[in-house]
ChimeraX commands (.cxc) that place a marker at each C-alpha (Angstrom):
marker #1 position -88.55,-200.49,-89.15 radius 0.5
marker #1 position -85.51,-201.46,-89.95 radius 0.5
marker #1 position -82.02,-199.87,-88.32 radius 0.5
marker #1 position -79.17,-198.97,-90.33 radius 0.5
marker #1 position -77.58,-201.51,-88.48 radius 0.5
marker #1 position -79.76,-203.97,-88.67 radius 0.5
marker #1 position -79.68,-203.39,-92.56 radius 0.5
marker #1 position -76.49,-203.78,-93.13 radius 0.5
marker #1 position -76.29,-206.97,-91.29 radius 0.5
marker #1 position -79.10,-208.62,-93.00 radius 0.5
marker #1 position -77.16,-207.59,-96.30 radius 0.5
marker #1 position -74.01,-209.19,-95.23 radius 0.5
marker #1 position -76.49,-212.36,-94.41 radius 0.5
marker #1 position -77.80,-212.54,-98.25 radius 0.5
marker #1 position -76.17,-215.06,-100.92 radius 0.5
marker #1 position -72.40,-214.14,-101.71 radius 0.5
marker #1 position -73.25,-214.02,-105.20 radius 0.5
marker #1 position -75.56,-210.63,-104.69 radius 0.5
marker #1 position -73.22,-208.75,-102.54 radius 0.5
marker #1 position -70.01,-206.30,-103.49 radius 0.5
marker #1 position -67.77,-205.92,-100.87 radius 0.5
marker #1 position -67.99,-201.88,-101.57 radius 0.5
marker #1 position -71.86,-201.70,-100.69 radius 0.5
marker #1 position -71.78,-201.83,-96.89 radius 0.5
marker #1 position -69.23,-199.51,-97.28 radius 0.5
marker #1 position -70.98,-197.52,-99.50 radius 0.5
marker #1 position -73.87,-197.67,-96.86 radius 0.5
marker #1 position -71.47,-196.46,-94.08 radius 0.5
marker #1 position -70.60,-193.50,-96.11 radius 0.5
marker #1 position -73.94,-192.58,-97.14 radius 0.5
marker #1 position -75.55,-192.50,-93.18 radius 0.5
marker #1 position -71.97,-190.54,-92.38 radius 0.5
marker #1 position -72.85,-187.89,-94.35 radius 0.5
marker #1 position -76.19,-187.85,-93.79 radius 0.5
marker #1 position -75.38,-187.76,-90.34 radius 0.5
marker #1 position -72.96,-185.02,-90.73 radius 0.5
marker #1 position -75.57,-182.85,-92.32 radius 0.5
marker #1 position -78.05,-183.26,-89.75 radius 0.5
marker #1 position -76.02,-181.50,-87.19 radius 0.5
marker #1 position -74.62,-185.44,-85.62 radius 0.5
marker #1 position -70.78,-185.33,-85.69 radius 0.5
marker #1 position -70.64,-188.59,-83.65 radius 0.5
marker #1 position -72.72,-190.27,-85.30 radius 0.5
marker #1 position -70.70,-189.37,-88.33 radius 0.5
marker #1 position -67.69,-190.67,-86.69 radius 0.5
marker #1 position -69.35,-194.05,-85.50 radius 0.5
marker #1 position -70.83,-194.31,-88.92 radius 0.5
marker #1 position -67.15,-194.11,-90.35 radius 0.5
marker #1 position -65.59,-196.16,-87.83 radius 0.5
marker #1 position -67.23,-199.24,-89.87 radius 0.5
marker #1 position -65.59,-197.77,-93.44 radius 0.5
marker #1 position -62.18,-197.44,-91.56 radius 0.5
marker #1 position -61.81,-200.95,-90.46 radius 0.5
marker #1 position -61.58,-202.31,-93.68 radius 0.5
marker #1 position -57.96,-203.43,-95.25 radius 0.5
marker #1 position -58.78,-202.43,-98.73 radius 0.5
marker #1 position -61.32,-200.47,-100.43 radius 0.5
marker #1 position -62.80,-200.27,-104.05 radius 0.5
marker #1 position -61.75,-197.15,-105.76 radius 0.5
marker #1 position -65.28,-196.30,-105.93 radius 0.5
marker #1 position -65.23,-196.05,-101.71 radius 0.5
marker #1 position -61.50,-194.57,-102.19 radius 0.5
marker #1 position -63.46,-191.69,-104.46 radius 0.5
marker #1 position -66.23,-191.02,-101.67 radius 0.5
marker #1 position -63.84,-190.92,-98.83 radius 0.5
marker #1 position -62.06,-187.89,-100.64 radius 0.5
marker #1 position -65.22,-186.93,-101.77 radius 0.5
marker #1 position -66.34,-186.48,-98.03 radius 0.5
marker #1 position -63.09,-185.62,-96.89 radius 0.5
marker #1 position -63.55,-182.18,-99.21 radius 0.5
marker #1 position -66.84,-181.68,-97.64 radius 0.5
marker #1 position -65.55,-181.73,-94.36 radius 0.5
marker #1 position -62.90,-178.75,-95.31 radius 0.5
marker #1 position -65.84,-177.05,-96.95 radius 0.5
marker #1 position -68.06,-174.87,-94.06 radius 0.5
marker #1 position -69.40,-175.16,-91.85 radius 0.5
marker #1 position -66.61,-177.65,-90.53 radius 0.5
marker #1 position -63.90,-175.57,-91.60 radius 0.5
marker #1 position -61.81,-174.45,-89.30 radius 0.5
marker #1 position -63.16,-176.89,-86.86 radius 0.5
marker #1 position -60.97,-178.74,-85.01 radius 0.5
marker #1 position -62.53,-182.15,-84.66 radius 0.5
marker #1 position -63.57,-181.87,-88.31 radius 0.5
marker #1 position -59.73,-181.27,-89.36 radius 0.5
marker #1 position -58.91,-184.48,-87.40 radius 0.5
marker #1 position -61.52,-186.74,-88.73 radius 0.5
marker #1 position -60.63,-184.99,-92.06 radius 0.5
marker #1 position -57.33,-186.48,-91.63 radius 0.5
marker #1 position -58.28,-189.71,-90.58 radius 0.5
marker #1 position -60.26,-190.26,-94.20 radius 0.5
marker #1 position -56.96,-189.06,-95.77 radius 0.5
marker #1 position -55.00,-191.73,-93.99 radius 0.5
marker #1 position -57.97,-194.37,-95.15 radius 0.5
marker #1 position -58.04,-193.49,-98.25 radius 0.5
marker #1 position -54.75,-194.17,-98.58 radius 0.5
marker #1 position -54.96,-197.89,-98.20 radius 0.5
marker #1 position -55.01,-200.61,-101.30 radius 0.5
marker #1 position -57.92,-200.30,-103.65 radius 0.5
marker #1 position -59.09,-203.15,-104.98 radius 0.5
marker #1 position -57.88,-204.06,-109.07 radius 0.5
marker #1 position -59.73,-206.09,-111.70 radius 0.5
marker #1 position -63.24,-205.64,-113.52 radius 0.5
marker #1 position -65.43,-205.87,-109.94 radius 0.5
marker #1 position -68.33,-206.30,-112.47 radius 0.5
marker #1 position -67.24,-210.00,-114.25 radius 0.5
marker #1 position -69.20,-212.62,-112.33 radius 0.5
marker #1 position -67.50,-214.61,-109.67 radius 0.5
marker link #1:1,2 radius 0.2
marker link #1:2,3 radius 0.2
marker link #1:3,4 radius 0.2
marker link #1:4,5 radius 0.2
marker link #1:5,6 radius 0.2
marker link #1:6,7 radius 0.2
marker link #1:7,8 radius 0.2
marker link #1:8,9 radius 0.2
marker link #1:9,10 radius 0.2
marker link #1:10,11 radius 0.2
marker link #1:11,12 radius 0.2
marker link #1:12,13 radius 0.2
marker link #1:13,14 radius 0.2
marker link #1:14,15 radius 0.2
marker link #1:15,16 radius 0.2
marker link #1:16,17 radius 0.2
marker link #1:17,18 radius 0.2
marker link #1:18,19 radius 0.2
marker link #1:19,20 radius 0.2
marker link #1:20,21 radius 0.2
marker link #1:21,22 radius 0.2
marker link #1:22,23 radius 0.2
marker link #1:23,24 radius 0.2
marker link #1:24,25 radius 0.2
marker link #1:25,26 radius 0.2
marker link #1:26,27 radius 0.2
marker link #1:27,28 radius 0.2
marker link #1:28,29 radius 0.2
marker link #1:29,30 radius 0.2
marker link #1:30,31 radius 0.2
marker link #1:31,32 radius 0.2
marker link #1:32,33 radius 0.2
marker link #1:33,34 radius 0.2
marker link #1:34,35 radius 0.2
marker link #1:35,36 radius 0.2
marker link #1:36,37 radius 0.2
marker link #1:37,38 radius 0.2
marker link #1:38,39 radius 0.2
marker link #1:39,40 radius 0.2
marker link #1:40,41 radius 0.2
marker link #1:41,42 radius 0.2
marker link #1:42,43 radius 0.2
marker link #1:43,44 radius 0.2
marker link #1:44,45 radius 0.2
marker link #1:45,46 radius 0.2
marker link #1:46,47 radius 0.2
marker link #1:47,48 radius 0.2
marker link #1:48,49 radius 0.2
marker link #1:49,50 radius 0.2
marker link #1:50,51 radius 0.2
marker link #1:51,52 radius 0.2
marker link #1:52,53 radius 0.2
marker link #1:53,54 radius 0.2
marker link #1:54,55 radius 0.2
marker link #1:55,56 radius 0.2
marker link #1:56,57 radius 0.2
marker link #1:57,58 radius 0.2
marker link #1:58,59 radius 0.2
marker link #1:59,60 radius 0.2
marker link #1:60,61 radius 0.2
marker link #1:61,62 radius 0.2
marker link #1:62,63 radius 0.2
marker link #1:63,64 radius 0.2
marker link #1:64,65 radius 0.2
marker link #1:65,66 radius 0.2
marker link #1:66,67 radius 0.2
marker link #1:67,68 radius 0.2
marker link #1:68,69 radius 0.2
marker link #1:69,70 radius 0.2
marker link #1:70,71 radius 0.2
marker link #1:71,72 radius 0.2
marker link #1:72,73 radius 0.2
marker link #1:73,74 radius 0.2
marker link #1:74,75 radius 0.2
marker link #1:75,76 radius 0.2
marker link #1:76,77 radius 0.2
marker link #1:77,78 radius 0.2
marker link #1:78,79 radius 0.2
marker link #1:79,80 radius 0.2
marker link #1:80,81 radius 0.2
marker link #1:81,82 radius 0.2
marker link #1:82,83 radius 0.2
marker link #1:83,84 radius 0.2
marker link #1:84,85 radius 0.2
marker link #1:85,86 radius 0.2
marker link #1:86,87 radius 0.2
marker link #1:87,88 radius 0.2
marker link #1:88,89 radius 0.2
marker link #1:89,90 radius 0.2
marker link #1:90,91 radius 0.2
marker link #1:91,92 radius 0.2
marker link #1:92,93 radius 0.2
marker link #1:93,94 radius 0.2
marker link #1:94,95 radius 0.2
marker link #1:95,96 radius 0.2
marker link #1:96,97 radius 0.2
marker link #1:97,98 radius 0.2
marker link #1:98,99 radius 0.2
marker link #1:99,100 radius 0.2
marker link #1:100,101 radius 0.2
marker link #1:101,102 radius 0.2
marker link #1:102,103 radius 0.2
marker link #1:103,104 radius 0.2
marker link #1:104,105 radius 0.2
marker link #1:105,106 radius 0.2
marker link #1:106,107 radius 0.2
view
């Protein structure tokens, strides 16, 4: 069984032309949301730290970050201090510069 961390490492080691800059961030966002849904907020924070380490995001990642922040503003997270702190951090990260241009164009 390949762990999620190992899967991301293998992806990054693959051919550059087969990779998108947002794919590892998307994977970590999905894993963070799954961790929250499973009642593992510490694991979610660990997955998000990989996303927060990026200097810029694609527009898609920014949208996904905002969606995750909205998710943290709903039940059962509403009113939970740690969720509010994480939500604020997500909104801060979502304000970073967004990559522009047609990302679907071949390099």
